[in-house]
C-alpha positions as CSV (number, residue, x, y, z in Angstrom):
1,M,-12.0,7.6,-26.8
2,A,-12.5,11.3,-25.9
3,P,-10.1,12.9,-23.5
4,E,-11.3,13.1,-19.9
5,R,-11.0,16.1,-17.7
6,A,-8.7,15.8,-14.7
7,E,-7.3,18.2,-12.2
8,R,-3.6,18.9,-11.8
9,L,-1.8,17.4,-8.9
10,P,-1.4,20.2,-6.3
11,E,2.3,20.5,-6.2
12,D,4.5,23.4,-5.2
13,E,4.6,24.9,-8.7
14,A,7.5,27.2,-8.0
15,L,9.7,24.3,-7.1
16,V,8.5,22.3,-10.1
17,A,9.4,25.3,-12.4
18,L,12.8,25.7,-10.7
19,F,13.5,22.0,-11.1
20,R,12.6,22.1,-14.8
21,R,15.0,25.0,-15.4
22,R,17.8,23.4,-13.5
23,L,17.3,20.0,-15.2
24,K,17.9,21.6,-18.6
25,Q,21.5,22.2,-17.6
26,H,22.0,18.5,-16.9
27,H,20.1,16.8,-19.8
28,G,23.4,15.3,-21.1
29,R,24.2,13.7,-17.7
30,M,20.9,12.0,-17.1
31,R,21.5,9.1,-19.4
32,D,24.6,8.2,-17.3
33,V,22.7,8.8,-14.1
34,V,20.0,6.3,-15.1
35,Q,22.3,3.7,-16.5
36,Q,24.5,3.8,-13.4
37,F,21.3,3.5,-11.2
38,E,20.1,0.4,-13.1
39,S,23.6,-1.1,-13.0
40,R,24.1,-0.4,-9.3
41,W,20.9,-2.2,-8.4
42,K,21.4,-5.0,-10.8
43,R,24.6,-5.8,-9.1
44,R,22.7,-6.0,-5.8
45,G,20.2,-8.4,-7.3
46,V,17.3,-5.9,-7.6
47,D,15.3,-5.5,-10.8
48,T,14.2,-1.9,-11.1
49,L,11.5,-0.5,-13.4
50,H,12.9,0.7,-16.7
51,G,12.3,3.3,-19.4
52,V,9.6,5.8,-18.5
53,G,9.2,3.9,-15.2
54,I,12.4,5.6,-13.9
55,P,11.5,9.1,-12.7
56,L,13.9,12.0,-13.1
57,R,12.1,14.0,-10.3
58,P,10.1,13.5,-7.2
59,L,6.7,15.1,-6.5
60,F,6.9,18.4,-4.6
61,I,3.9,18.3,-2.1
62,P,3.6,20.4,1.0
63,R,4.5,18.5,4.1
64,Q,1.6,20.1,6.1
65,R,-0.9,18.5,3.6
66,L,0.8,15.1,3.8
67,E,0.8,15.2,7.6
68,Q,-2.8,16.3,7.8
69,L,-4.2,13.6,5.5
70,S,-2.0,10.9,7.2
71,L,-3.5,11.8,10.6
72,G,-7.0,12.0,9.2
73,L,-6.7,8.5,7.6
74,H,-5.3,7.1,10.8
75,R,-8.2,8.5,12.8
76,A,-10.7,7.0,10.4
77,V,-9.2,3.5,10.8
78,A,-9.1,4.0,14.6
79,Q,-12.9,4.6,14.5
80,V,-13.3,1.4,12.5
81,A,-11.3,-0.4,15.2
82,G,-13.6,1.0,17.8
83,H,-16.6,-0.5,16.0
84,F,-14.9,-3.8,15.7
85,R,-14.2,-3.7,19.4
86,R,-17.8,-2.9,20.3
87,H,-19.1,-5.8,18.2
88,A,-16.3,-8.3,18.6
89,A,-18.8,-10.8,20.2
90,Q,-21.2,-10.5,17.2
91,P,-19.4,-12.2,14.2
92,R,-22.6,-12.5,12.2
93,W,-23.4,-8.8,12.6
94,L,-19.9,-7.9,11.6
95,H,-20.0,-10.2,8.6
96,Q,-23.2,-8.5,7.4
97,R,-21.2,-5.3,7.2
98,V,-17.7,-6.6,6.3
99,P,-18.3,-9.8,4.4
100,V,-15.0,-11.6,5.0
101,G,-16.9,-14.6,6.4
102,E,-18.6,-15.1,9.8
103,A,-16.0,-17.9,10.4
104,F,-13.1,-15.4,10.1
105,F,-14.5,-13.2,12.9
106,R,-15.2,-16.3,15.0
107,N,-11.7,-17.7,14.6
108,V,-9.5,-14.6,15.0
109,D,-9.1,-13.0,18.5
110,L,-10.7,-9.8,17.3
111,R,-11.1,-8.1,20.7
112,R,-7.5,-8.5,21.6
113,A,-6.4,-7.5,18.2
114,V,-8.1,-4.2,18.1
115,D,-7.1,-3.5,21.7
116,S,-3.5,-3.9,20.7
117,E,-1.7,-0.7,19.9
118,L,-0.1,-2.6,17.0
119,F,-3.5,-2.9,15.2
120,L,-3.1,0.8,14.5
121,S,0.6,0.7,13.9
122,H,1.0,1.3,10.2
123,F,-0.6,1.1,6.8
124,R,-0.2,2.4,3.2
125,P,-3.4,3.6,1.6
126,D,-3.9,4.4,-2.1
127,G,-5.7,7.5,-3.3
128,F,-5.9,10.6,-5.4
129,L,-4.7,14.0,-4.2
130,Y,-6.6,17.0,-5.5
131,R,-6.4,20.7,-4.6
132,D,-9.2,20.5,-2.1
133,R,-9.4,16.8,-1.1
134,Y,-7.8,13.4,-1.0
135,V,-10.0,10.6,-2.3
136,L,-9.2,7.2,-0.7
137,S,-9.6,4.3,-3.1
138,E,-7.9,1.4,-1.3
139,I,-7.0,1.0,2.4
140,N,-4.4,-1.8,2.1
141,Y,-4.5,-2.1,5.9
142,G,-3.6,-5.8,6.1
143,N,-0.9,-5.4,3.5
144,G,2.6,-6.4,4.6
145,V,4.0,-3.2,3.0
146,I,7.5,-4.7,2.7
147,V,7.7,-4.5,-1.1
148,S,6.3,-1.0,-1.7
149,I,8.4,0.6,1.1
150,G,11.5,-1.3,0.0
151,Y,11.3,0.3,-3.5
152,T,11.2,3.8,-2.0
153,D,14.8,3.1,-0.7
154,V,15.7,2.2,-4.3
155,L,14.3,5.5,-5.5
156,A,15.9,7.4,-2.7
157,D,19.3,6.1,-4.0
158,L,18.4,7.4,-7.5
159,F,18.0,10.9,-6.2
160,A,21.0,10.7,-3.9
161,H,23.0,10.4,-7.1
162,H,21.0,13.0,-9.0
163,P,22.9,16.1,-10.0
164,L,20.2,18.5,-8.8
165,F,20.1,17.1,-5.3
166,D,23.2,18.9,-4.1
167,G,21.6,20.9,-1.3
168,K,21.0,24.0,-3.3
169,P,18.0,24.0,-2.8
170,F,17.1,20.3,-3.3
171,R,18.4,18.0,-0.6
172,A,18.2,14.2,-0.8
173,D,18.1,14.0,3.0
174,V,14.7,15.7,3.1
175,I,13.1,12.7,1.4
176,E,11.4,10.4,3.9
177,K,12.4,6.8,3.7
178,P,9.5,4.6,4.8
179,F,11.6,1.4,5.2
180,G,13.6,3.1,7.9
181,H,10.5,4.2,9.7
182,W,9.1,0.6,9.5
183,V,12.3,-0.8,11.1
184,D,12.2,1.9,13.8
185,L,8.6,0.7,14.5
186,M,10.0,-2.8,15.0
187,D,12.7,-1.4,17.3
188,R,10.2,0.5,19.4
189,T,8.0,-2.6,19.7
190,L,11.0,-4.5,20.9
191,G,12.2,-1.8,23.3
192,W,15.3,-1.4,21.2
193,K,16.4,-4.9,22.2
194,R,19.5,-6.5,20.8
195,P,20.1,-9.3,20.0
196,A,16.6,-9.8,18.6
197,H,15.1,-12.6,16.5
198,V,12.5,-11.4,14.0
199,A,10.3,-14.0,12.2
200,L,8.9,-12.7,8.8
201,V,5.7,-14.7,8.3
202,S,3.5,-15.2,5.3
203,H,0.7,-17.6,4.4
204,S,2.2,-20.7,2.8
205,E,-0.1,-20.3,-0.3
206,E,0.9,-16.7,-0.8
207,W,4.6,-17.1,-0.6
208,P,5.0,-19.0,-3.9
209,S,2.4,-17.1,-5.8
210,V,3.2,-13.6,-4.5
211,V,6.9,-13.7,-3.8
212,E,8.7,-16.6,-5.5
213,S,6.9,-16.2,-8.8
214,T,7.4,-12.4,-9.1
215,P,11.1,-11.4,-9.5
216,R,10.7,-7.8,-8.5
217,V,8.8,-8.8,-5.3
218,R,11.3,-11.5,-4.5
219,H,14.2,-9.1,-4.9
220,Q,12.6,-6.5,-2.6
221,V,12.1,-9.2,0.1
222,Q,15.7,-10.3,-0.3
223,Q,16.8,-6.7,0.1
224,A,14.7,-6.3,3.2
225,L,16.3,-9.4,4.7
226,Q,19.7,-7.9,4.1
227,K,18.8,-4.5,5.6
228,L,17.3,-6.1,8.7
229,K,20.4,-8.2,9.2
230,A,22.5,-5.0,8.8
231,R,20.4,-3.4,11.6
232,G,21.5,-6.3,13.9
233,F,18.4,-8.6,13.7
234,T,18.5,-12.3,13.3
235,V,15.8,-13.0,10.7
236,S,13.8,-16.2,9.9
237,L,11.2,-16.8,7.2
238,A,8.1,-18.7,8.4
239,H,4.6,-19.8,7.4
240,E,1.6,-20.4,9.5
241,G,2.5,-24.0,10.6
242,D,6.1,-23.2,11.5
243,F,5.7,-21.9,15.0
244,T,5.7,-23.7,18.4
245,V,5.3,-22.2,21.8
246,R,7.2,-23.8,24.7
247,N,7.0,-22.4,28.3
248,G,5.5,-19.2,26.9
249,R,8.3,-18.7,24.4
250,A,7.9,-18.7,20.6
251,F,10.2,-20.8,18.3
252,V,10.2,-21.2,14.6
253,K,11.0,-24.4,12.7
254,G,14.7,-24.7,12.0
255,S,15.9,-22.3,14.8
256,K,16.6,-23.0,18.4
257,R,16.5,-19.3,19.2
258,E,13.4,-17.7,20.7
259,V,11.5,-15.4,18.4
260,D,11.2,-11.9,19.8
261,L,8.9,-10.3,17.1
262,V,6.6,-11.8,14.4
263,V,6.2,-9.5,11.4
264,V,3.6,-10.1,8.7
265,V,5.1,-9.6,5.2
266,T,2.2,-10.6,2.8
267,I,-1.4,-9.7,2.9
268,G,-2.7,-12.9,4.4
269,C,-6.0,-13.0,2.5
270,S,-5.6,-16.8,2.2
271,F,-6.8,-16.9,5.8
272,L,-10.2,-15.5,4.6
273,D,-10.6,-18.7,2.5
274,T,-9.5,-21.0,5.3
275,P,-10.2,-19.3,8.6
276,E,-10.4,-22.6,10.4
277,Q,-6.5,-22.6,10.3
278,F,-6.7,-20.2,13.2
279,R,-8.0,-23.1,15.3
280,R,-5.4,-25.5,14.0
281,E,-1.9,-25.0,12.6
282,A,-2.2,-21.2,12.8
283,K,-3.7,-21.1,16.2
284,V,-0.7,-19.2,17.7
285,L,-1.3,-16.4,15.1
286,R,-4.9,-15.7,15.8
287,G,-4.3,-12.9,18.4
288,T,-1.6,-10.4,19.2
289,H,1.3,-12.5,20.3
290,V,3.0,-15.8,19.6
291,G,4.1,-16.7,23.1
292,R,5.5,-13.5,24.3
293,A,6.5,-12.2,20.8
294,P,4.2,-9.4,19.5
295,I,2.7,-9.7,16.1
296,L,3.3,-6.7,13.9
297,K,0.5,-6.4,13.1
298,P,-2.4,-8.7,14.2
299,W,-3.9,-10.6,11.3
300,A,-7.4,-9.3,12.0
301,G,-6.3,-6.3,10.0
302,V,-7.0,-8.3,6.9
303,A,-10.6,-7.3,7.4
304,V,-9.9,-3.7,6.7
305,D,-9.6,-3.1,2.9
306,K,-11.7,-2.0,-0.1
307,G,-14.5,-4.2,1.1
308,T,-14.7,-2.3,4.4
309,L,-15.2,1.1,2.6
310,P,-19.0,0.6,2.2
311,W,-19.4,0.2,6.0
312,M,-17.0,3.2,6.7
313,L,-19.1,5.4,4.4
314,D,-22.3,4.2,6.1
315,L,-20.8,5.1,9.4
316,G,-20.3,8.6,8.1
317,L,-16.5,8.5,8.4
318,F,-16.2,10.2,5.0
319,P,-16.1,12.9,3.9
320,A,-14.3,14.5,6.8
321,K,-13.2,18.1,7.0
322,L,-9.6,18.8,8.2
323,D,-8.5,21.9,10.1
324,D,-8.0,24.1,7.0
325,G,-11.2,23.0,5.2
326,F,-9.3,20.3,3.2
327,E,-11.6,17.3,2.7
328,L,-10.7,13.7,3.3
329,D,-13.0,11.5,1.3
330,A,-13.4,8.0,0.0
331,A,-14.6,6.9,-3.4
332,D,-18.2,5.8,-3.2
333,T,-18.0,2.0,-2.8
334,R,-20.7,-0.6,-2.5
335,Y,-21.4,-4.3,-3.0
336,V,-23.3,-5.4,-6.0
337,S,-26.6,-7.2,-5.5
338,G,-29.0,-8.6,-8.1
339,D,-31.1,-5.4,-7.9
340,D,-28.0,-3.4,-8.8
341,V,-27.1,-5.1,-12.1
342,G,-29.2,-2.8,-14.2
343,W,-27.9,0.6,-13.0
344,V,-24.3,-0.7,-12.6
345,T,-24.4,-2.0,-16.2
346,K,-25.9,1.3,-17.5
347,D,-23.4,3.6,-15.6
348,R,-20.4,1.7,-16.8
349,Q,-18.3,4.7,-17.8
350,G,-18.4,6.1,-14.3
351,L,-17.6,3.0,-12.3
352,V,-14.8,0.5,-11.5
353,L,-15.4,-3.1,-10.4
354,K,-12.8,-4.5,-8.0
355,R,-12.1,-7.5,-5.8
356,A,-13.3,-6.6,-2.3
357,F,-10.5,-8.3,-0.3
358,S,-8.6,-11.1,-2.0
359,G,-6.6,-10.8,-5.2
360,K,-6.5,-8.3,-8.0
361,D,-9.3,-8.5,-10.6
362,T,-10.3,-5.0,-11.8
363,F,-12.6,-3.8,-14.5
364,V,-12.5,-0.1,-15.4
365,G,-15.9,0.7,-17.0
366,I,-14.7,3.5,-19.3
367,S,-12.1,1.2,-20.9
368,T,-14.1,-2.1,-20.8
369,K,-16.3,-3.3,-23.6
370,P,-20.0,-3.3,-22.7
371,K,-20.5,-7.1,-23.0
372,A,-17.4,-7.8,-20.8
373,W,-18.6,-5.3,-18.3
374,R,-22.1,-6.7,-18.0
375,E,-20.7,-10.2,-17.6
376,A,-18.3,-9.0,-14.8
377,V,-21.2,-7.2,-13.1
378,E,-23.4,-10.3,-13.2
379,R,-20.6,-12.4,-11.7
380,A,-20.1,-9.8,-9.0
381,A,-23.8,-9.9,-8.1
382,L,-23.6,-13.6,-7.3
383,G,-21.7,-12.9,-4.0
384,N,-19.7,-10.5,-2.0
385,E,-16.3,-10.9,-3.6
386,Y,-16.4,-7.6,-5.6
387,V,-17.2,-4.0,-4.9
388,V,-18.2,-1.4,-7.4
389,Q,-16.5,2.0,-6.9
390,A,-17.0,5.4,-8.4
391,Y,-14.3,6.1,-11.0
392,Y,-12.2,9.2,-10.4
393,P,-9.8,10.6,-13.1
394,M,-6.5,10.6,-11.5
395,P,-4.8,14.0,-11.1
396,R,-2.3,15.0,-13.8
397,A,1.3,16.0,-13.5
398,Q,4.3,16.2,-15.8
399,M,7.3,13.8,-15.3
400,P,10.7,14.1,-16.9
401,V,11.8,10.7,-18.2
402,L,14.4,9.4,-20.6
403,V,12.8,8.6,-24.0
404,D,14.5,5.9,-25.9
405,G,17.1,5.8,-23.2
406,R,18.7,9.0,-24.5
407,H,16.6,12.2,-24.5
408,V,14.9,13.9,-21.5
409,E,11.3,14.6,-22.2
410,W,8.6,15.9,-19.9
411,I,5.5,13.8,-20.4
412,D,1.9,14.1,-19.1
413,V,1.2,11.4,-16.5
414,R,-1.6,10.4,-14.1
415,V,-0.6,10.0,-10.4
416,E,-1.8,7.9,-7.5
417,L,-0.4,8.8,-4.1
418,T,0.4,6.3,-1.4
419,P,1.5,7.7,2.0
420,F,3.1,5.4,4.5
421,I,1.5,6.1,7.9
422,V,3.0,5.0,11.1
423,Q,0.9,5.5,14.3
424,G,-0.8,8.5,12.6
425,R,2.4,10.1,11.4
426,F,3.4,10.7,7.8
427,C,6.6,8.7,7.2
428,G,7.1,9.1,3.4
429,A,5.2,8.4,0.3
430,L,5.4,6.4,-2.9
431,A,3.6,7.8,-6.0
432,R,2.8,5.6,-9.0
433,Y,2.3,7.2,-12.4
434,A,1.7,6.2,-16.0
435,P,1.4,8.1,-19.2
436,D,-1.8,10.0,-19.5
437,A,-4.7,8.0,-20.8
438,P,-8.5,7.9,-20.2
439,G,-9.8,5.1,-18.0
440,L,-6.4,4.7,-16.4
441,I,-5.9,3.0,-13.0
442,L,-2.7,1.7,-11.5
443,S,-3.7,-1.4,-9.7
444,P,-3.0,-3.8,-11.3
445,P,-0.1,-2.0,-12.9
446,P,-0.5,-0.9,-16.6
447,D,2.3,-1.0,-19.1
448,E,4.9,1.8,-18.7
449,M,3.9,2.4,-15.1
450,G,6.6,4.2,-13.0
451,M,7.1,5.0,-9.4
452,T,8.6,8.1,-7.8
453,I,8.7,9.4,-4.2
454,V,7.5,12.5,-2.6
455,Y,9.7,15.5,-1.6
456,P,7.8,17.1,1.3
457,C,8.3,20.8,1.0
């Protein structure tokens, strides 16, 4: 397959060059640094990535750019919330634009959800940062975020023990830790109340398939529980049928203590398949509160994801110019109808086919055989479960890694940037990378995928 052209990630090249020079002086130590990092987290019951998946540097991206794009993405989602608010009494109209099911819009308390300040509380989009624009590929608005932001703390620990982060000029304390910002959001929602009982809730069908069956995810959830308890919270795990409300107070099965805050920890797309649960066992979860305990964040947010991008583009929310001319854009995204099968099949190399809301099932045209691509397109045209999206070559960078666990080598990688945005503010970022290859995407993760964090400079 012929090489594809891709722009370089717009980093602070002076800092990258300085880091490269300084790292040469410590090549002999990096094997011990990595081994100690893996051992330290293994003792804590956390399975880290390994091999080239362990980064030896963060990405050096200007803070101003990160703050601008975070605010711009927040504003775009706020405009979507405004349209949901105006049409909350028109579930059929909304379903025609965001096809999660008319029954979903009928069964959630949409108006109260979008009126709640917690609807716009936080999210972690995926996209590609270029010199003159950021291209949004996935919104991940309903995502519970607990796993991705938990791993940033793991990576922050790696750099806290890194020989170059001694304060001259690289400082480990400059790196934003999203998990801490997420807990601060909980505290602000609670009014800094202590003692406080937090219920972490997930759909009963997602917990075994997403958490219990995936060791790395399970480990991050366990770590999150420990961290929340260390911050003084009493924590319960719950599913949609575990809540009762007595005299306006929320309780969870197995605990006699009132719940003060309900926090969503998985995506909740299972509710799209069974929205009638919001009228039955999950009735207390359909709005913004369980009793007097706020929900962080309302489950109506499930309706804001890849499958919402076609509507956002139709509304003219993208592209949007920021103050300095930098552009905030979204990958061209649309649903596939029977009339589209021909051109989507023909334009295979410039397209990606993805699940619109529920699950991960992705076909990258440039790396998919023509027969398999056509079959996938024909299946997608049968309903509204998939979107087709313009394929963007991810920006390139160079990442130092340990090769064979012994030698430091700078390899070419492709990078996807995921900022963590809290109430419109940049609160840290995770960056996924993988060795350079055409047709590369990072969701679902390819072999040898790694993660690093961003050093805002």
